[in-house]
Backbone as ProteinMPNN parsed JSONL, in Angstrom:
{"seq_chain_A": "MSSNTFPKARRGTKGYDPVQVEDFLDDAKRAYSAPAGTPAVLTAKQIRATAFPLRAGGYSTEHVDAALERLEDAFAERERETALALVGENQWYSSVRSLAQEILDRSARPPKQKFKRVSAFTRGYHLRDVDDFCGRIVDYFQSGLPLSPDEVRRASFRVVRGGYQEQQVDAVLDAVIEVMLAVR", "coords_chain_A": {"N_chain_A": [[-4.476, 37.755, -6.944], [-5.49, 34.81, -5.015], [-3.686, 31.768, -4.315], [-4.427, 29.69, -2.936], [-6.847, 28.987, -2.733], [-8.073, 26.611, -3.091], [-7.098, 23.19, -2.026], [-4.272, 21.769, -3.151], [-3.542, 19.428, -5.821], [-2.814, 15.911, -5.127], [0.526, 14.681, -4.72], [2.283, 13.897, -7.55], [0.081, 13.562, -9.132], [-2.081, 15.186, -11.278], [-3.645, 18.633, -11.476], [-6.246, 21.099, -11.567], [-5.671, 23.791, -13.609], [-4.516, 26.436, -11.754], [-4.456, 29.33, -12.242], [-6.404, 29.521, -14.155], [-8.602, 28.548, -13.018], [-8.96, 30.551, -10.87], [-9.539, 32.759, -12.34], [-11.898, 32.109, -13.445], [-13.505, 31.882, -11.37], [-13.709, 34.583, -10.459], [-14.8, 35.781, -12.551], [-17.373, 34.537, -12.401], [-18.154, 35.591, -9.913], [-18.573, 38.172, -10.388], [-20.316, 37.932, -12.348], [-22.531, 36.921, -10.904], [-23.033, 38.742, -8.99], [-24.062, 40.858, -10.493], [-26.38, 43.469, -10.974], [-30.051, 42.775, -10.738], [-31.921, 41.782, -13.518], [-29.812, 42.364, -15.39], [-28.293, 41.328, -18.279], [-27.496, 37.665, -18.582], [-24.274, 36.808, -18.265], [-23.357, 34.619, -17.566], [-24.255, 31.409, -17.274], [-26.029, 28.627, -15.458], [-25.892, 26.189, -17.049], [-23.494, 26.708, -18.489], [-21.564, 26.992, -16.592], [-21.536, 24.129, -15.81], [-20.41, 22.925, -18.081], [-18.03, 23.839, -17.948], [-14.561, 23.433, -18.161], [-11.326, 22.846, -17.191], [-7.693, 23.065, -17.862], [-5.399, 20.529, -17.161], [-2.596, 20.445, -14.69], [0.806, 19.929, -13.478], [0.895, 20.665, -9.992], [-1.456, 21.645, -9.634], [-4.778, 22.696, -8.827], [-6.886, 20.561, -6.53], [-8.999, 18.442, -8.195], [-11.321, 17.231, -7.247], [-12.149, 19.101, -5.21], [-12.287, 21.395, -6.569], [-14.318, 20.725, -8.576], [-16.572, 20.087, -6.806], [-17.038, 22.312, -5.89], [-17.521, 23.914, -8.271], [-19.919, 22.474, -8.731], [-21.868, 23.405, -6.476], [-21.743, 26.183, -7.3], [-23.13, 26.08, -9.851], [-25.611, 25.109, -8.956], [-26.279, 27.25, -7.423], [-26.645, 29.256, -9.515], [-28.543, 28.197, -11.094], [-30.671, 28.32, -9.339], [-30.98, 31.114, -9.004], [-31.685, 31.458, -11.858], [-34.081, 30.384, -12.412], [-35.676, 31.736, -10.392], [-35.765, 34.225, -11.581], [-36.909, 33.655, -13.962], [-39.399, 32.411, -13.127], [-40.425, 35.098, -12.14], [-40.701, 36.426, -14.745], [-42.216, 34.982, -16.601], [-43.937, 33.737, -15.053], [-45.399, 31.348, -12.805], [-47.017, 29.005, -13.677], [-46.392, 28.856, -16.536], [-43.558, 28.518, -16.429], [-43.337, 25.957, -14.954], [-44.603, 24.296, -16.766], [-43.022, 24.589, -19.039], [-40.938, 23.179, -17.872], [-41.937, 20.614, -17.303], [-42.702, 19.699, -19.915], [-40.113, 19.448, -20.792], [-39.026, 17.523, -19.197], [-40.783, 15.431, -20.056], [-40.015, 15.121, -22.715], [-37.365, 14.185, -21.996], [-38.082, 11.878, -20.502], [-39.547, 10.346, -22.748], [-37.423, 9.664, -24.417], [-35.675, 8.319, -22.891], [-37.127, 6.092, -22.272], [-37.127, 4.607, -24.478], [-36.703, 1.594, -26.565], [-34.135, -0.944, -25.398], [-30.926, -0.399, -26.801], [-31.642, 1.509, -28.683], [-32.082, 3.94, -27.959], [-30.381, 6.326, -28.384], [-28.656, 7.758, -31.246], [-26.247, 5.858, -33.023], [-22.917, 5.483, -33.171], [-20.556, 4.882, -36.043], [-19.377, 1.634, -36.677], [-16.564, 1.65, -36.695], [-16.178, 3.835, -35.064], [-15.506, 5.255, -31.853], [-18.031, 5.141, -29.223], [-20.353, 5.905, -26.41], [-21.145, 2.847, -24.33], [-23.541, 0.932, -24.931], [-25.11, -0.62, -23.388], [-24.463, 0.251, -20.706], [-25.348, 2.828, -20.841], [-28.043, 2.623, -21.33], [-28.876, 1.278, -18.927], [-28.368, 3.38, -17.182], [-30.407, 4.969, -18.211], [-32.502, 3.773, -17.532], [-32.495, 4.321, -14.762], [-33.149, 7.171, -14.953], [-35.585, 6.962, -15.948], [-36.984, 5.752, -13.765], [-36.747, 7.693, -11.915], [-38.151, 9.938, -13.045], [-40.677, 8.733, -13.369], [-41.415, 7.063, -11.129], [-40.296, 8.203, -9.084], [-38.169, 7.321, -7.744], [-35.12, 7.717, -6.111], [-32.561, 9.801, -7.382], [-29.767, 11.81, -7.785], [-28.739, 15.212, -8.754], [-26.125, 15.239, -8.751], [-25.281, 12.499, -8.963], [-26.149, 12.278, -11.575], [-24.369, 14.022, -12.859], [-22.118, 12.801, -12.217], [-22.213, 10.363, -14.02], [-20.721, 7.856, -15.728], [-19.452, 6.18, -18.642], [-18.232, 3.032, -20.22], [-16.366, 3.195, -23.112], [-16.759, 2.091, -26.404], [-16.438, 0.74, -29.67], [-18.77, 1.448, -32.055], [-20.9, 2.473, -30.458], [-23.208, 4.439, -28.383], [-23.858, 7.709, -29.595], [-21.739, 10.142, -28.281], [-22.286, 13.017, -27.77], [-24.902, 13.161, -27.994], [-26.062, 11.598, -25.91], [-24.724, 13.184, -23.477], [-26.033, 15.558, -23.924], [-28.634, 14.983, -23.208], [-28.062, 14.125, -20.529], [-27.372, 16.457, -19.734], [-29.835, 17.908, -19.813], [-31.365, 16.513, -18.027], [-30.344, 17.447, -15.576], [-30.821, 19.967, -15.612], [-33.5, 19.963, -15.454], [-33.844, 18.854, -12.975], [-32.518, 20.745, -11.364], [-34.273, 22.782, -11.704], [-36.599, 22.179, -10.404], [-36.025, 22.056, -7.725]], "CA_chain_A": [[-5.041, 36.438, -6.943], [-5.1, 33.983, -4.197], [-3.07, 30.587, -4.793], [-4.816, 28.611, -2.019], [-8.413, 28.907, -2.849], [-8.47, 25.038, -3.046], [-5.973, 22.295, -1.804], [-3.419, 21.208, -4.337], [-3.752, 17.797, -5.931], [-1.822, 15.01, -4.468], [1.695, 14.774, -5.111], [2.284, 12.942, -8.541], [-1.461, 13.841, -9.555], [-2.061, 16.645, -11.976], [-4.684, 19.01, -11.06], [-6.801, 22.122, -12.548], [-4.619, 25.011, -13.727], [-5.1, 27.54, -10.532], [-4.857, 30.671, -12.71], [-7.675, 29.511, -15.133], [-9.647, 28.461, -11.754], [-9.117, 31.723, -10.029], [-9.791, 33.749, -13.461], [-13.223, 31.68, -13.691], [-14.279, 32.223, -10.142], [-13.718, 35.983, -10.415], [-15.883, 36.118, -13.536], [-18.636, 34.061, -11.829], [-18.566, 36.314, -8.993], [-19.047, 39.265, -11.048], [-21.858, 37.55, -12.957], [-23.642, 36.537, -9.651], [-23.183, 40.119, -8.199], [-24.593, 41.889, -11.415], [-27.691, 43.776, -10.716], [-31.049, 42.013, -11.263], [-32.157, 42.388, -14.757], [-28.733, 42.555, -16.146], [-28.363, 40.07, -19.119], [-26.873, 36.834, -17.97], [-23.123, 36.558, -18.857], [-22.762, 33.013, -17.207], [-25.518, 30.344, -16.8], [-25.74, 27.213, -14.665], [-25.512, 25.186, -18.016], [-22.049, 27.141, -18.77], [-20.852, 26.331, -15.343], [-21.725, 22.643, -15.824], [-19.764, 22.729, -19.092], [-16.767, 24.357, -17.724], [-13.397, 22.434, -18.064], [-9.953, 23.372, -16.991], [-6.706, 22.233, -18.101], [-4.496, 19.854, -16.037], [-1.306, 20.723, -14.687], [1.433, 19.419, -12.128], [0.806, 21.654, -8.926], [-2.799, 22.246, -9.805], [-6.039, 22.482, -7.81], [-7.566, 19.185, -6.36], [-9.955, 18.278, -9.199], [-12.594, 16.842, -6.334], [-12.497, 20.262, -4.516], [-12.765, 22.361, -7.734], [-15.603, 20.005, -9.08], [-17.555, 20.173, -5.643], [-17.527, 24.049, -5.742], [-18.578, 24.269, -9.404], [-21.424, 21.846, -8.55], [-22.638, 24.393, -5.681], [-22.056, 27.34, -8.092], [-24.09, 25.739, -10.724], [-27.077, 25.21, -8.358], [-26.697, 28.883, -7.172], [-26.912, 30.151, -10.769], [-29.793, 27.631, -11.417], [-31.669, 28.956, -8.189], [-31.323, 32.386, -9.446], [-32.043, 31.612, -13.043], [-35.287, 29.873, -11.854], [-36.335, 32.935, -9.757], [-35.792, 35.345, -12.771], [-37.863, 32.843, -15.014], [-40.534, 32.79, -12.458], [-40.896, 36.459, -12.197], [-40.776, 36.933, -15.911], [-43.062, 34.207, -17.165], [-45.068, 33.122, -13.94], [-45.338, 29.857, -12.189], [-47.666, 28.066, -14.527], [-45.685, 28.819, -17.726], [-42.327, 27.939, -16.02], [-43.237, 24.488, -14.769], [-45.167, 23.885, -17.947], [-41.904, 24.175, -19.872], [-40.082, 22.016, -17.207], [-42.639, 19.393, -17.516], [-42.175, 19.459, -21.255], [-38.472, 19.064, -21.073], [-39.03, 16.153, -18.67], [-41.444, 14.473, -20.811], [-38.842, 14.618, -23.66], [-36.068, 13.151, -21.488], [-38.702, 10.416, -20.48], [-39.786, 9.752, -23.745], [-36.066, 9.246, -24.977], [-34.804, 7.445, -21.908], [-37.889, 4.883, -22.222], [-37.111, 3.858, -25.69], [-36.283, 0.177, -26.41], [-32.879, -0.944, -25.259], [-30.162, -0.211, -28.107], [-32.387, 2.294, -29.662], [-32.285, 5.185, -27.25], [-29.587, 7.269, -29.088], [-27.927, 7.575, -32.421], [-25.118, 5.013, -32.776], [-21.811, 5.936, -34.173], [-20.213, 3.666, -36.927], [-18.542, 0.348, -36.18], [-15.073, 2.179, -36.553], [-16.001, 5.029, -34.34], [-15.916, 5.018, -30.403], [-19.113, 5.888, -28.62], [-20.83, 5.073, -25.092], [-21.361, 1.528, -24.199], [-24.799, 0.819, -25.132], [-25.823, -1.172, -21.968], [-24.016, 1.279, -19.663], [-26.279, 4.113, -20.885], [-29.502, 2.042, -21.314], [-28.916, 0.847, -17.568], [-28.427, 4.598, -16.398], [-31.552, 5.493, -18.573], [-33.514, 3.232, -16.601], [-32.696, 5.031, -13.499], [-33.807, 8.228, -15.078], [-36.978, 6.626, -15.953], [-37.468, 5.527, -12.414], [-36.813, 8.989, -11.302], [-39.357, 10.537, -13.448], [-41.983, 7.852, -13.23], [-41.87, 6.508, -9.847], [-39.895, 9.285, -8.03], [-37.175, 6.9, -7.036], [-34.073, 8.694, -5.732], [-31.472, 9.992, -8.325], [-29.348, 13.264, -7.591], [-28.138, 15.661, -9.685], [-24.488, 14.751, -8.573], [-25.051, 11.043, -9.616], [-26.004, 12.302, -13.237], [-23.134, 14.773, -13.35], [-20.886, 11.74, -12.562], [-22.341, 9.358, -14.851], [-19.676, 7.581, -16.548], [-19.805, 4.951, -19.427], [-17.407, 2.797, -21.0], [-16.369, 3.951, -24.433], [-16.555, 1.165, -27.33], [-16.783, 0.832, -30.933], [-20.178, 1.372, -32.365], [-21.624, 2.89, -29.197], [-24.092, 5.646, -28.698], [-23.261, 9.008, -29.94], [-21.474, 10.738, -27.038], [-22.845, 14.182, -27.724], [-26.324, 13.193, -27.754], [-26.163, 11.172, -24.511], [-24.428, 14.093, -22.788], [-26.987, 16.604, -23.918], [-29.81, 14.493, -22.262], [-27.868, 14.173, -19.211], [-27.657, 17.956, -19.203], [-31.268, 18.246, -19.771], [-31.929, 15.659, -16.788], [-29.751, 18.081, -14.498], [-31.615, 21.217, -15.817], [-35.137, 19.768, -14.917], [-33.662, 18.515, -11.29], [-32.408, 21.752, -10.458], [-35.52, 23.655, -11.798], [-37.621, 21.897, -9.466], [-35.381, 21.836, -6.382]], "C_chain_A": [[-4.564, 35.475, -5.911], [-4.695, 32.655, -4.75], [-3.442, 29.669, -4.099], [-5.982, 28.697, -1.963], [-8.901, 27.403, -2.635], [-6.992, 24.466, -2.713], [-5.553, 22.115, -3.16], [-3.743, 19.888, -4.554], [-2.578, 17.086, -5.509], [-0.641, 14.999, -5.462], [1.796, 13.488, -6.383], [1.127, 12.827, -9.274], [-1.564, 15.226, -10.234], [-3.433, 17.302, -11.429], [-5.105, 20.398, -11.945], [-5.762, 23.281, -12.377], [-5.247, 26.135, -12.574], [-5.201, 29.048, -11.265], [-6.071, 30.486, -13.606], [-8.902, 29.269, -13.942], [-9.927, 29.694, -11.34], [-9.763, 32.679, -11.031], [-11.616, 33.265, -13.518], [-14.201, 31.981, -12.613], [-14.623, 33.778, -10.047], [-14.718, 36.271, -11.483], [-17.38, 35.667, -13.075], [-19.014, 34.989, -10.679], [-19.302, 37.554, -9.51], [-20.306, 39.105, -11.493], [-22.87, 37.617, -11.933], [-24.194, 37.837, -9.109], [-23.847, 41.067, -9.139], [-26.13, 42.037, -10.783], [-28.998, 42.974, -11.402], [-31.498, 42.615, -12.606], [-31.156, 42.605, -15.955], [-28.504, 41.338, -16.929], [-27.236, 39.043, -18.723], [-25.537, 36.572, -18.864], [-22.447, 35.212, -18.565], [-23.894, 32.503, -16.675], [-25.208, 29.318, -16.099], [-25.107, 26.259, -15.824], [-24.115, 25.397, -18.52], [-21.238, 26.728, -17.724], [-20.595, 24.666, -15.361], [-20.854, 22.179, -17.117], [-18.24, 23.086, -19.054], [-15.59, 23.163, -17.365], [-12.089, 23.212, -18.006], [-8.875, 22.659, -17.38], [-5.873, 21.667, -16.941], [-3.251, 20.104, -16.095], [-0.602, 20.308, -13.592], [1.189, 20.92, -11.077], [-0.433, 22.282, -8.997], [-3.676, 22.041, -8.538], [-6.423, 21.14, -7.587], [-8.677, 19.283, -7.301], [-11.343, 18.213, -8.243], [-12.917, 18.142, -5.774], [-13.018, 21.208, -5.53], [-14.102, 21.933, -8.278], [-16.808, 20.348, -8.211], [-17.912, 21.804, -5.795], [-18.08, 24.622, -7.112], [-19.837, 23.765, -9.432], [-22.325, 22.897, -7.783], [-22.923, 25.628, -6.47], [-23.065, 27.281, -9.105], [-25.388, 25.703, -9.797], [-27.257, 26.441, -7.897], [-27.329, 29.371, -8.487], [-28.345, 29.543, -11.284], [-30.825, 28.361, -10.758], [-32.027, 30.388, -8.661], [-32.016, 32.518, -10.88], [-33.786, 31.098, -12.971], [-36.262, 31.033, -11.321], [-36.71, 33.909, -10.741], [-36.912, 34.776, -13.573], [-39.19, 32.955, -14.555], [-41.209, 34.035, -12.562], [-41.066, 36.893, -13.696], [-42.076, 36.024, -16.797], [-44.29, 33.68, -16.357], [-44.768, 31.632, -13.751], [-45.685, 28.826, -13.22], [-46.876, 27.811, -16.114], [-44.308, 27.91, -17.49], [-42.365, 26.324, -15.821], [-43.848, 23.837, -15.856], [-44.053, 23.496, -18.909], [-40.97, 23.207, -19.178], [-40.703, 20.709, -17.359], [-42.486, 19.054, -18.757], [-40.925, 18.909, -21.399], [-38.425, 17.674, -20.466], [-39.684, 15.127, -19.366], [-40.704, 14.085, -22.093], [-37.818, 13.69, -23.216], [-36.941, 11.799, -21.289], [-38.93, 9.536, -21.53], [-38.431, 8.981, -24.551], [-35.59, 8.218, -24.056], [-35.813, 5.912, -21.89], [-37.911, 4.023, -23.523], [-36.513, 2.307, -25.507], [-34.583, -0.017, -26.191], [-31.878, -1.032, -26.751], [-30.627, 0.7, -28.985], [-32.815, 3.795, -28.981], [-31.5, 6.52, -27.818], [-29.033, 7.06, -30.553], [-26.612, 6.746, -32.105], [-24.132, 5.463, -33.676], [-21.43, 4.678, -35.125], [-19.321, 2.731, -36.147], [-16.942, 0.644, -35.92], [-14.956, 3.33, -35.507], [-16.278, 4.624, -32.759], [-17.161, 5.872, -30.094], [-19.38, 5.128, -27.088], [-21.27, 3.834, -25.222], [-22.982, 1.654, -24.101], [-25.779, 0.4, -23.784], [-25.576, -0.259, -20.735], [-25.082, 2.417, -19.719], [-27.643, 3.697, -20.783], [-29.944, 1.716, -19.668], [-29.227, 2.343, -16.797], [-29.788, 5.361, -17.119], [-32.87, 4.959, -17.803], [-33.661, 3.781, -15.351], [-33.316, 6.505, -13.784], [-35.275, 8.096, -15.342], [-37.908, 6.273, -14.511], [-37.526, 6.695, -11.633], [-37.956, 9.732, -11.534], [-40.528, 9.89, -13.243], [-42.478, 7.586, -11.768], [-41.086, 7.391, -8.595], [-38.696, 8.59, -7.214], [-35.742, 7.674, -7.17], [-32.937, 8.738, -7.085], [-31.074, 11.732, -8.083], [-28.931, 13.814, -8.902], [-26.757, 15.441, -9.762], [-24.507, 13.356, -9.085], [-25.148, 11.314, -11.177], [-24.765, 13.125, -13.563], [-21.753, 13.71, -13.226], [-21.026, 10.509, -13.191], [-21.433, 9.026, -15.662], [-19.997, 6.215, -17.414], [-18.56, 4.578, -20.121], [-17.553, 3.304, -22.46], [-15.869, 2.595, -25.355], [-16.962, 1.544, -28.805], [-18.246, 0.794, -31.29], [-21.107, 1.794, -31.237], [-22.573, 3.989, -29.552], [-23.19, 6.869, -28.911], [-23.016, 9.871, -28.445], [-22.154, 12.065, -26.699], [-24.311, 14.084, -27.375], [-26.572, 12.726, -26.315], [-25.694, 12.38, -23.589], [-25.34, 15.269, -22.77], [-28.342, 16.264, -23.065], [-29.372, 14.466, -20.857], [-27.96, 15.619, -18.714], [-28.9, 18.442, -18.948], [-31.888, 17.629, -18.322], [-31.373, 16.761, -15.447], [-30.594, 19.341, -14.417], [-32.851, 21.186, -15.132], [-34.869, 19.427, -13.437], [-33.285, 19.737, -10.493], [-33.474, 22.892, -10.889], [-36.387, 23.291, -10.745], [-37.155, 21.602, -7.96], [-36.4, 22.715, -5.467]], "O_chain_A": [[-3.354, 35.257, -5.838], [-5.354, 32.306, -5.73], [-2.944, 28.582, -4.392], [-6.384, 28.418, -0.834], [-9.962, 27.101, -2.087], [-5.946, 25.045, -3.008], [-6.274, 22.261, -4.147], [-4.186, 19.187, -3.644], [-1.46, 17.599, -5.527], [-0.721, 15.227, -6.669], [1.435, 12.333, -6.159], [1.117, 11.941, -10.128], [-1.136, 16.252, -9.705], [-4.288, 16.548, -10.964], [-4.402, 20.754, -12.891], [-5.182, 23.622, -11.347], [-6.399, 26.563, -12.654], [-6.013, 29.864, -10.828], [-6.765, 31.493, -13.748], [-10.004, 29.806, -14.049], [-11.103, 30.056, -11.388], [-10.584, 33.456, -10.544], [-12.475, 34.14, -13.627], [-15.387, 32.262, -12.785], [-15.706, 34.159, -9.604], [-15.548, 37.13, -11.187], [-18.386, 36.325, -13.339], [-20.217, 35.163, -10.485], [-20.423, 37.894, -9.132], [-21.259, 39.833, -11.213], [-23.913, 38.261, -12.05], [-25.371, 38.069, -8.833], [-24.23, 42.126, -8.642], [-26.845, 41.164, -10.292], [-28.901, 42.586, -12.566], [-31.452, 43.831, -12.788], [-31.455, 42.911, -17.109], [-28.507, 40.274, -16.31], [-26.101, 39.483, -18.538], [-25.648, 36.181, -20.025], [-21.409, 34.763, -19.051], [-24.493, 33.03, -15.738], [-24.016, 29.012, -16.072], [-24.048, 25.655, -15.653], [-23.505, 24.424, -18.963], [-20.206, 26.104, -17.972], [-19.568, 24.119, -14.959], [-20.599, 20.975, -17.162], [-17.405, 22.736, -19.888], [-15.699, 22.256, -16.54], [-11.871, 24.154, -18.769], [-9.03, 21.443, -17.263], [-5.701, 22.296, -15.896], [-2.631, 20.078, -17.158], [-1.275, 20.254, -12.563], [1.332, 22.062, -11.513], [-0.577, 23.393, -8.487], [-3.387, 21.411, -7.521], [-6.281, 20.427, -8.58], [-9.359, 20.302, -7.197], [-12.288, 18.98, -8.427], [-14.12, 18.393, -5.837], [-14.1, 21.772, -5.363], [-14.976, 22.787, -8.424], [-17.856, 20.797, -8.676], [-19.048, 22.28, -5.79], [-18.883, 25.553, -7.172], [-20.779, 24.335, -9.984], [-23.383, 23.268, -8.291], [-24.036, 26.153, -6.445], [-23.82, 28.233, -9.298], [-26.251, 26.51, -10.14], [-28.415, 26.858, -7.911], [-28.462, 29.851, -8.492], [-29.183, 30.275, -11.811], [-31.727, 28.945, -11.359], [-33.191, 30.788, -8.703], [-32.776, 33.453, -11.131], [-34.591, 31.709, -13.675], [-37.402, 31.215, -11.748], [-37.841, 34.393, -10.769], [-37.862, 35.516, -13.828], [-40.081, 33.446, -15.247], [-42.361, 34.134, -12.983], [-41.715, 37.934, -13.791], [-42.776, 36.625, -17.611], [-45.357, 33.294, -16.835], [-44.036, 30.923, -14.441], [-44.905, 27.954, -13.602], [-46.836, 26.721, -16.686], [-44.01, 26.899, -18.126], [-41.596, 25.555, -16.398], [-43.595, 22.633, -15.908], [-44.02, 22.416, -19.498], [-40.26, 22.466, -19.859], [-39.988, 19.723, -17.54], [-42.055, 17.907, -18.869], [-40.72, 17.93, -22.116], [-37.887, 16.744, -21.068], [-39.235, 13.982, -19.325], [-40.731, 12.931, -22.522], [-37.444, 12.68, -23.812], [-36.583, 10.752, -21.828], [-38.686, 8.33, -21.498], [-38.507, 7.912, -25.156], [-35.082, 7.211, -24.549], [-35.335, 4.826, -21.562], [-38.548, 2.977, -23.648], [-35.963, 1.916, -24.477], [-33.817, 0.734, -26.795], [-32.228, -1.761, -27.679], [-30.083, 0.767, -30.087], [-33.671, 4.567, -29.414], [-31.997, 7.639, -27.688], [-29.058, 5.885, -30.919], [-25.984, 6.933, -31.063], [-24.407, 5.802, -34.827], [-21.971, 3.586, -34.954], [-18.662, 3.044, -35.155], [-16.235, 0.019, -35.13], [-13.863, 3.742, -35.12], [-17.139, 3.798, -32.456], [-17.355, 7.004, -30.538], [-18.819, 4.109, -26.685], [-21.85, 3.59, -26.28], [-23.554, 2.386, -23.293], [-26.802, 0.931, -23.35], [-26.44, -0.081, -19.877], [-25.604, 2.853, -18.693], [-28.422, 4.41, -20.149], [-31.088, 1.868, -19.239], [-30.137, 2.472, -15.978], [-30.203, 6.364, -16.539], [-33.922, 5.551, -17.56], [-34.759, 3.789, -14.795], [-33.966, 7.022, -12.876], [-36.087, 8.963, -15.02], [-39.103, 6.471, -14.29], [-38.319, 6.746, -10.694], [-38.693, 10.155, -10.644], [-41.486, 10.585, -12.904], [-43.602, 7.814, -11.322], [-41.299, 7.22, -7.395], [-38.254, 9.117, -6.193], [-35.349, 8.155, -8.232], [-32.583, 7.707, -7.657], [-31.873, 12.663, -8.179], [-28.784, 13.152, -9.929], [-26.212, 15.459, -10.866], [-23.511, 13.087, -9.756], [-24.412, 10.73, -11.972], [-24.157, 12.842, -14.595], [-20.712, 13.764, -13.881], [-20.189, 9.619, -13.041], [-21.169, 9.89, -16.498], [-20.688, 5.309, -16.948], [-17.826, 5.447, -20.594], [-18.603, 3.736, -22.936], [-14.779, 2.073, -25.121], [-17.693, 2.497, -29.074], [-18.917, -0.036, -30.677], [-22.22, 1.269, -31.259], [-22.752, 4.415, -30.693], [-22.04, 6.991, -28.489], [-23.924, 10.171, -27.67], [-22.559, 12.285, -25.558], [-24.849, 14.839, -26.565], [-27.25, 13.43, -25.567], [-26.557, 12.57, -22.731], [-25.454, 15.944, -21.747], [-28.972, 17.088, -22.403], [-30.19, 14.752, -19.982], [-28.449, 15.976, -17.643], [-29.138, 19.254, -18.054], [-32.743, 18.211, -17.655], [-32.04, 16.808, -14.413], [-31.031, 19.75, -13.341], [-33.27, 22.075, -14.39], [-35.757, 19.756, -12.651], [-33.564, 19.886, -9.303], [-33.399, 23.956, -10.274], [-36.949, 24.215, -10.157], [-37.854, 20.994, -7.15], [-36.221, 22.801, -4.252]]}, "name": "protein", "num_of_chains": 1, "seq": "MSSNTFPKARRGTKGYDPVQVEDFLDDAKRAYSAPAGTPAVLTAKQIRATAFPLRAGGYSTEHVDAALERLEDAFAERERETALALVGENQWYSSVRSLAQEILDRSARPPKQKFKRVSAFTRGYHLRDVDDFCGRIVDYFQSGLPLSPDEVRRASFRVVRGGYQEQQVDAVLDAVIEVMLAVR"}
């Protein structure tokens, strides 16, 4: 195992556990190198959801995150090619358009009504922060205004009592990335 695949985190800053990062990268290489038609053991969505523990002396989170984004893009491209070969272009794009329409329908809901809210005693995503970002999603899908997968990946919202349910918001953001990568 190489211990210098990525730069180390700055002194005094924790980074991702190098052993776990290296193990994950080894698994990803094997999965990507598998022969065509082999059942997927790792998907773009799983890569997007990957998290590593932080520790002193770990890898720079910025460098590892950037590599994971490139890896996700590569897996998404391969998944799209496989799906196009299996179901054909019309069916593939029809399913992508359907998902995009679901996202648009949710994102265009009235302010403070886009997602389920948590109780006043529970913390969730700040309504206005999420609503504002949903406006960018609507602009992207309806008007073609710029929005990149990286911007969606890096979207962050303040956490407040009585906010939107985080899991719902995160699921929609994942779906936005899925659509973006599907039509690249």
